[in-house]
C-alpha positions as CSV (number, residue, x, y, z in Angstrom):
1,M,-8.8,9.2,27.6
2,E,-5.1,9.5,27.3
3,Y,-3.3,11.3,24.6
4,D,0.3,10.6,23.7
5,D,1.7,13.4,21.6
6,V,4.9,11.5,20.5
7,S,3.1,8.6,19.1
8,K,-0.1,10.5,18.2
9,T,-2.4,8.0,19.8
10,I,-5.6,8.3,21.8
11,T,-6.1,5.6,24.3
12,T,-9.6,4.9,25.7
13,K,-10.9,2.1,27.9
14,R,-11.0,-0.5,25.0
15,L,-9.6,1.4,22.0
16,K,-6.3,2.8,20.7
17,L,-6.9,5.5,18.1
18,R,-3.7,5.8,16.0
19,L,-2.5,7.0,12.8
20,F,-3.1,4.6,9.9
21,Q,-0.1,2.9,8.3
22,I,0.3,1.7,4.7
23,S,0.2,-1.9,6.2
24,D,-3.6,-1.0,7.1
25,A,-4.4,-0.6,3.6
26,A,-5.8,-4.2,3.1
27,A,-7.8,-4.3,6.2
28,V,-9.3,-0.8,5.3
29,T,-10.2,-2.0,1.9
30,K,-11.9,-5.1,3.3
31,L,-14.0,-3.1,5.7
32,C,-14.7,-0.3,3.4
33,N,-15.7,-2.3,0.3
34,N,-19.1,-2.7,1.9
35,Y,-22.5,-1.3,0.5
36,N,-23.8,-0.5,4.0
37,I,-20.8,1.5,4.9
38,Y,-20.9,3.3,1.4
39,K,-24.6,4.3,1.6
40,N,-24.1,5.9,5.1
41,T,-20.9,8.0,4.1
42,L,-20.6,11.2,2.1
43,Y,-17.4,10.5,0.3
44,L,-16.4,7.0,0.4
45,P,-16.2,5.3,-3.1
46,Y,-17.9,2.0,-3.9
47,P,-16.6,-0.5,-4.8
48,Y,-13.6,0.3,-2.6
49,S,-10.1,-0.6,-3.9
50,I,-6.8,-1.0,-2.2
51,E,-5.7,2.1,-4.4
52,D,-8.5,4.0,-2.6
53,A,-7.1,3.0,0.6
54,L,-3.5,4.0,-0.1
55,S,-4.3,7.4,-1.7
56,W,-6.6,8.2,1.5
57,I,-3.9,7.0,4.0
58,E,-1.0,8.8,2.0
59,H,-1.7,12.4,3.5
60,H,-2.7,11.6,6.9
61,L,0.5,12.3,8.6
62,N,1.2,15.5,6.9
63,N,-2.4,16.7,7.5
64,F,-1.9,15.9,11.2
65,N,1.5,17.5,11.6
66,A,0.1,20.7,9.5
67,N,-3.0,20.7,12.2
68,K,-5.3,20.5,9.1
69,S,-7.1,17.2,10.2
70,Y,-6.6,14.2,12.5
71,E,-7.5,10.8,11.0
72,F,-7.3,8.0,13.4
73,A,-7.5,4.2,12.9
74,V,-10.0,2.9,15.4
75,T,-8.3,-0.3,17.0
76,D,-8.6,-2.7,19.8
77,K,-6.2,-1.6,22.5
78,E,-5.2,-5.2,23.2
79,T,-5.2,-7.1,19.9
80,G,-4.6,-4.1,17.4
81,D,-7.5,-5.2,15.3
82,L,-8.9,-2.5,13.0
83,Y,-12.6,-1.6,13.6
84,G,-12.9,1.6,11.7
85,A,-11.9,5.2,11.3
86,I,-12.6,8.5,13.1
87,A,-11.5,11.8,11.9
88,L,-11.6,15.5,13.0
89,S,-11.2,18.3,10.8
90,N,-9.5,21.7,12.1
91,N,-10.7,25.1,11.1
92,Q,-8.1,27.0,13.2
93,K,-9.6,30.4,12.3
94,F,-12.9,29.5,14.1
95,K,-11.3,26.9,16.6
96,N,-13.9,24.4,15.6
97,G,-14.1,20.9,13.5
98,E,-16.2,18.3,12.3
99,I,-16.0,14.7,13.5
100,A,-16.6,11.9,11.0
101,Y,-16.5,8.1,11.4
102,W,-17.1,4.7,10.3
103,I,-17.0,1.3,11.8
104,G,-16.7,-2.0,9.7
105,E,-20.2,-3.6,9.7
106,E,-19.1,-6.7,11.6
107,F,-18.1,-4.6,14.6
108,W,-21.5,-2.5,14.6
109,G,-23.4,-2.6,17.9
110,N,-20.4,-2.6,20.2
111,G,-20.2,1.0,21.1
112,Y,-16.8,1.5,19.3
113,A,-18.1,4.6,17.4
114,T,-19.3,6.3,20.5
115,E,-16.1,5.4,22.6
116,A,-13.8,6.6,19.7
117,A,-15.8,9.8,19.3
118,Q,-15.7,10.5,23.1
119,G,-12.0,10.1,22.9
120,I,-11.6,12.4,19.8
121,L,-14.0,15.0,21.5
122,Q,-11.8,15.2,24.5
123,F,-8.8,15.4,22.3
124,A,-10.4,18.4,20.4
125,F,-11.4,20.2,23.5
126,D,-8.3,19.4,25.9
127,E,-5.4,19.0,23.4
128,K,-6.4,21.3,20.5
129,Q,-8.4,23.9,22.5
130,Y,-11.4,23.9,20.2
131,H,-14.4,26.0,21.0
132,K,-16.9,23.8,19.2
133,V,-17.0,20.3,17.6
134,F,-19.8,19.4,15.1
135,A,-21.0,16.4,13.2
136,R,-23.6,15.5,10.5
137,Y,-25.4,12.5,9.4
138,F,-27.9,11.2,6.7
139,K,-31.3,11.1,8.2
140,S,-31.5,7.6,6.7
141,N,-28.7,6.5,9.3
142,P,-30.3,7.3,12.8
143,A,-27.6,5.0,14.6
144,S,-25.0,7.8,13.6
145,G,-27.3,10.3,15.3
146,R,-27.5,8.4,18.5
147,V,-23.7,8.4,18.8
148,M,-23.9,12.2,18.5
149,E,-26.6,12.4,21.3
150,K,-24.5,10.0,23.5
151,L,-21.7,12.6,23.2
152,G,-23.9,15.3,24.5
153,M,-24.3,16.9,21.1
154,K,-27.5,18.9,20.2
155,Q,-29.2,19.0,17.0
156,E,-28.5,22.4,15.5
157,G,-29.9,22.0,11.9
158,Y,-31.8,19.9,9.3
159,F,-31.0,20.4,5.8
160,V,-33.7,18.9,3.6
161,D,-32.4,17.2,0.2
162,H,-28.9,18.8,0.9
163,V,-26.8,16.2,-0.8
164,R,-27.2,13.6,-3.7
165,K,-26.3,10.0,-3.0
166,E,-27.2,7.1,-5.4
167,N,-29.4,9.3,-7.6
168,R,-31.6,10.5,-4.7
169,Y,-31.3,13.5,-2.4
170,E,-30.7,12.9,1.1
171,D,-31.6,15.1,4.3
172,L,-28.4,15.9,6.5
173,V,-28.9,16.4,10.2
174,Y,-26.3,18.6,12.0
175,Y,-25.3,18.3,15.6
176,G,-22.9,20.5,17.7
177,L,-21.2,20.8,21.0
178,I,-19.6,23.9,22.6
179,N,-16.7,23.4,25.0
180,Q,-18.1,24.7,28.3
């Protein structure tokens, strides 16, 4: 992983994680306007509109500069194609943050979420000096849990019927990793 503070980019073997641009809004809309993405995310609306994409992208740079959160577009290092998003929250008081991610369905199964998460984990520990990173997923989405396990995260908690999605309650599984 290589981080460039000037361009605010993280480069991995196959990916470039960069800030979203307004010009990404159409691609974000296309990828997010997908029921299978929606059902596995906590806050994504569905249907997903261009206005949703624009309002989401609007605050990324300010949040990054204020060290509140870091939202990255997951893109192909060579072609620049947008695959998804990965974010890291920043709780400065406790030196920890949560990783959250989504990858467009047409790009599932290529290891992009894992590779992006490895890059942002290194960013959290090496660049931002976090003590801990955590993540959570719906029990109904075990693929997301496998990404967390590949990162070396350990299950820390299981919250039964913790959130409501589509008129039913979902269990949340929490994972964490402490910087050693």
